[in-house]
N, C-alpha and C positions, 0 to 999 in steps of 0.2 A: 799031442800037446803042440810038440816042435812044430808042426806040417803047419796047423792051423795057425800059429803066428806067422810062417811066411805068409800062407795065404792073404792073411791083413794085410802083410806090409805092402802085398802087390797091388793090394787095392786102393791102398792109400794115393791121392793124386801128390805127385810130386810138389813139392813145396817150392815157392814162389823165392828167386833169388835173392841175399840179403842185403839190404841197401845202405850204402855207407851214408848215416848221417854224418853234414857236416854244421857246425853251431856256427851260427852269423850273429857277428857282434856288429850293431849300431854302433857309428861313429858320432861321438858328441860334439856339438859346434865349439870353435876356439874359442867361444868368447869363454865358457864354462869348463872347459880344461886348461886354462893358461888367467885364468881370473886374480890366481894373488900375483901375477905380473905388476899389475896396475896400483895395489896400496904397498907395495915393494918400490915401486919410484916414486910414490909419495912420500912415502916417510926418508928413501933417499934424498930426493929433493929439502925435506921439512927438518933434516937433521942437522943443517948449522944453526934454523931457530931453536930447536929445542933444547941442543946442547948448550948454545947461549943463554936459553931458560933456567937449563938445570943449573949450568954457574954461576949465573946471575940474572937472581931473579931479580932485579931492579934495571934491568936491560933496558932500554927504550931506543927507537930508532936514530940514526943520525940526524942531525939538524935540517931545514932544506937548505941550502946557502943563499941568501941573498933574500930570504923570506923578512920583510919587515912586520914585528910585531908587537911595536910599542902604539900602542892606543894616541898618545900624546902627538907622534906623530899624524895621526889621521888627524886632530882635531888643528893642528897649525896649517895643513894644508886644506882643512876645508873652509878655514878664516881666510886663507889667500886665498883661494878659489871665488867664495860665494860672497866674501866681506860680511860677512854670519859667524859668529858664536856657533861651535855644533852641540845640538841640545838635543841628543836620540839617544836615553840609554838604552833605549831596547836594539838598537843598530851595533853598539859598543858592546851590548852581552853578545851581540852576535859574533863579529867579531871576536872576541874574547872567546868564544864553540870553537870557531876556523881554527884558531891558534892550536886549541889542546888535540884539535881532531892530526892539526899535522905533526905538530909531535909525540903523537903515537903509531904515526905509517899509516890514517885514513884517511889519505888524500884525494876521493873519490867523494867521501861526503864534506871533507873540509872544501872541494870546491860548491859541492851545492849551497853552502850556507854561504858562502863569499858571493855568488852570482846573488844571490839576496841581498846579501848588504851594495852589492855595489851602484842597484838599485835606488838607492837616499842614499849613499856617499860613494859619490862615482869624484875619488880621488885619486893620484896616481899610484899610492903604496896598494890599494885595493887591487887596483889592474896588475901591478906588478906581483904579488903576493899568486891570482891566479893565474898569470902567466908561467910561471912557475911550478904552479901544482896541476895544470894542464899538459906542462912537457913530464910528470911525474908520474901519469896516466898514458902518455905516451900517444897523446893529441894535441900534437902539432899546430893544425890550422885554429881549434881554438888557442893554443898560447898566442900564437903572433896578432890574434886578434886582439887579445887581451892586452900585450904589449902596444899594441897602436893605440889601444883606448886612452892608456898612461899617457903618450909622448904625446897625442891629438891635446891632453889637458899642459903639457908640458915638457916642448919639444926635446931640451936638454937635460931631462928629471936625469940625476946621475945612477940611482940604483938602476935603473931599467937598462941604463945605458952600458952599465957594468954586466949584469947579467947578460945582456944581447950577446956581448963580447966571449963570454963564457961559454954562451951556448953556439956560438957561431951564429948568429940570428941576424948581425948587423944589416948585413944588405937587403934583407926581406921588410924591414922595417919602415925606409923614407920613403914618404909617397913620391913616385918619379912626377915628371915635369909631363909626363904623355897618357891617358887614358889607356886603362888594362882590361881587355874583354876578358869574361864574360863580366855584365855587369848590369844585368839587365831586370833585375831584381835586388830587392832590399837587401836579402841574403849575401849578396856578390857586390853590395857598393860600393864603389871607393871611397877610400881615405882624402879629404881636401884638407889643406892648413891654412891657417888665416895668411894673407898677402903672397902667398904662393900659386901663381896661376898653372892653373892646367889646360895643354891642347887635347883637346879630342876631334870625333869625327862621328855623323850618325848615317852610319851604312845603309847599303842596299840592302840589310836583313832585313824581312817583311818587319814594320810596327818596332825597326830598334831603338829603346830606350836605355838611357845612359842613369846608373844612380850613384848620388855620391851621400856621403855626412861629412859633417863637421860638427866642432864644441866650440862655443862664444867663450870669449875671451874673461879671464878674471879682471875683477872690478880694477878700475869703473866700468858701471855697465856703459855700453859706447853706441852708435850708431852700426851698423853692418850692411854693408853692397853687397847683393849677389848679383855676378853679372855675364851674360851671355852675349861674348862679342864676334859678333859674325867672319869668320876669316873663308867665305863663298858667298857667289852672287846666287846660289840657288835655294840656299836653306832660308827659310823661313822657323826661327827655336820658338819654343814653348816650355815657361817653367813657370813650376811649383815647387814650394818651400813647405815641407810638413814640420812638425814638431815629433818630440818624445812620443804622445802619444796617438801619433798621428792624421792629427789635426791638420787639413789645407788652411796656411796663414796667410799666402800671396794671393790667392784666387788662381786664377788661368793666365799666367801673363804670355803674351805672346806679339811678336815682334810686326811691324806693322807691315811687314812683306818679305819678300826673297833679299839677302844680304842685308837685313836692321839687324840690329841690336836687340836686347833686352834688358831690364834691370828691375832689382827689388831691393828698398833698401828698407830694414825692421831696425830696434832696439830688444835685441833679447836677453832676460836674466846672464848674468855672470855664469860660468859652465856649465850649459846648458846645452841640448841634444840636438840638432836640426838634419833631416835629410832634403836630399835635391834631388827632383828628377828633370831631365832634357829631353826632348823630342822634337821630331820638325811638323812644323802644321802640314794636314793634307799630305801628309806623303813626303816634304820635302827633305832634302840629303843635302851631308854638305860639312865641312871643319867648324871649328871655333874653340874658342878659348873660355874655360869656367873659371871665373875667380870670387873667394870669399873674401873682403877686406875690410877692415877696421878704419871707418872713419876719422876717431881719433876727435868727435864732436863736443865730445863733454870737455869741462873747464880745467884750470889747476886747483879746484876746490872738493872734486867730484874726490871720494863719493860723499855725499854729504844728504842724502833721499831721507833721513830719518829726525830727528830731533834727538838721537844718540848720537849721533855722527855730528851735529852741527859743527860748522868751522867757525872758531873764535876770530871776532874781525877786533882788534884793539883799536878804535875811532879813528877809521881808514876806510878809504873807499875801496869797493874792489870793482874787476869786472869779470861777470859770467855769463853763462846765454841757461836760457830753457832748451831743453837740447830735443826733446818730445814732447807728445800729450801725457806722459806717464812720468819726467821728470820737474822735479820740484828740491828748488834748493833751503835748505836750513842753515844760518847763523845764529851767533853767539856771541854779546859784548856785554863789559861788567861796564857798569855808569861808576865815575870817581866821585859824583856827590849826589845829591837827592836835586830832585828838578823836573823839568822837562828838558825830551829827549828829540832831536828833530830828524826824520826816518825820509830819505828821498829815493825812489826809483826812478832811473829815464833812460827808456828803450831806446836802443841803440837802431834795434831792426823795426822796421817798417810794421813790422808782422803780428808782434807781440804786444798783447794789452795785458799789463804789469797788475798783478795783484798780492794783498800782504796781509797775513795774518802774525798775530803777537800771542806770545806765551812769556810767563811770567818766572817767578824762579824755580816756581814747583813741577813748568813744563805741562801746566795747565792754562789752555786759551784763555786770553784776555781782552779779546780783543780785534778787531780785524781794518785794512785800511780802507781808504776811499772805494767806490765805484766807478773804474772806467770805462767806457764802452769802444772809445777811437780807439784801433792800433798805433800805435809809435808814440802814444801821450806819456806823458812822467804822472809820476805819485807822490803823493806829499802828506805825510803823517807825525804826530807829534803824540804819543805816550808818557806819561808820570812812571819814573822810575824813582826808585831806594839807592842810597850811596852804597856803592860795595856788593850791590848783588849782581845776579846773571840770569840776563834776560835772551831770550830766542825771538828770532823773526824768521817768518817760512815765504817764500818769494817763489810763486808759481803763476804759468799764464791762463788768462783766464778764455775761457771756451774753449781752450785746447789749444790757445795759439803758442808761438815758438819763436825765440829771437836771445841777440844778446844786451844783456842791461849792464845798467853801475849802479851801484847799492852805495849811501855813504849812510854815518849814524853821525850827527853833531849833538 
């Protein structure tokens, strides 16, 4: 039997060498291996806030220094800039909402709400707050634009001047005396202030276009002159003026030829936004000076464009003027006795055809003066009055005529 076992062992094939088996470990991505680092960092960064909440459940962020939250200031500024009382409760509610967002540190939502408010309440206080909030969310360019919007309405507005000083932005605010390129689009438009001319150039770049914007002055409403004064013998300038909705007001004003200037006069509502575009006709190039000027065409009794703002004239003659087709003058007087009152309007300028409407103590229309058709004519009217009652007069230009006049009530 042992021999048979040996024979079986001899016949058996030699066994294969044993393989060394090495277990391979698949390496996981770094994000999976070190996932715990991210929440740890977040926790470390949030720890001060969490601790302040635990120790002080009534914790609130520090208020934004220089932020104006008083609604009464908005009402005062709106009255000063428009000549009308503020009657927009929805906008005031939005302003209060923006203030609440600011108080809890939600600056982004506060900005969004204030941007909506600024469309209807375009007063310096709103733009001041927008500038501060944009700085809080690290949006410097929009902050600068907001502060400029405030100063365009009040060049010396104290809250903005103080905030610019603390933020070290004063140098970036004042519109310069020369054009700042690029300003080829409305988004890049240069600000121009009233009665502060700006020098510019239509350069050799193909289709060079210069864009600007300005804010109409506060009441009383005035005539505004926009002038492109040519400083080159090669430039033939073109001028276009747009309102805030993008409507072209001026038409395409073109100079008569190279070296000539171009001008557009109009009477905008107070505190309204306008944009200006200047380029060269037929590709002409050259230097020019742009100015936006107040002509101070209003008389000393303005604003008196409605019966609620009628100027009281205690039995005296006044000298006034009809500035443009949209101008009308309201006056009031008190008669000491009952009887007839003589009203005389004398046109000083030969361009004016004076017209008259009369109103009773209840401010309702009670008649008109005689119809005139000749420019430069005089108007005489007699009306019956009661003692110690207030009566109202409206003077305007017939057929949209304009000019100076005298008014007397006897």
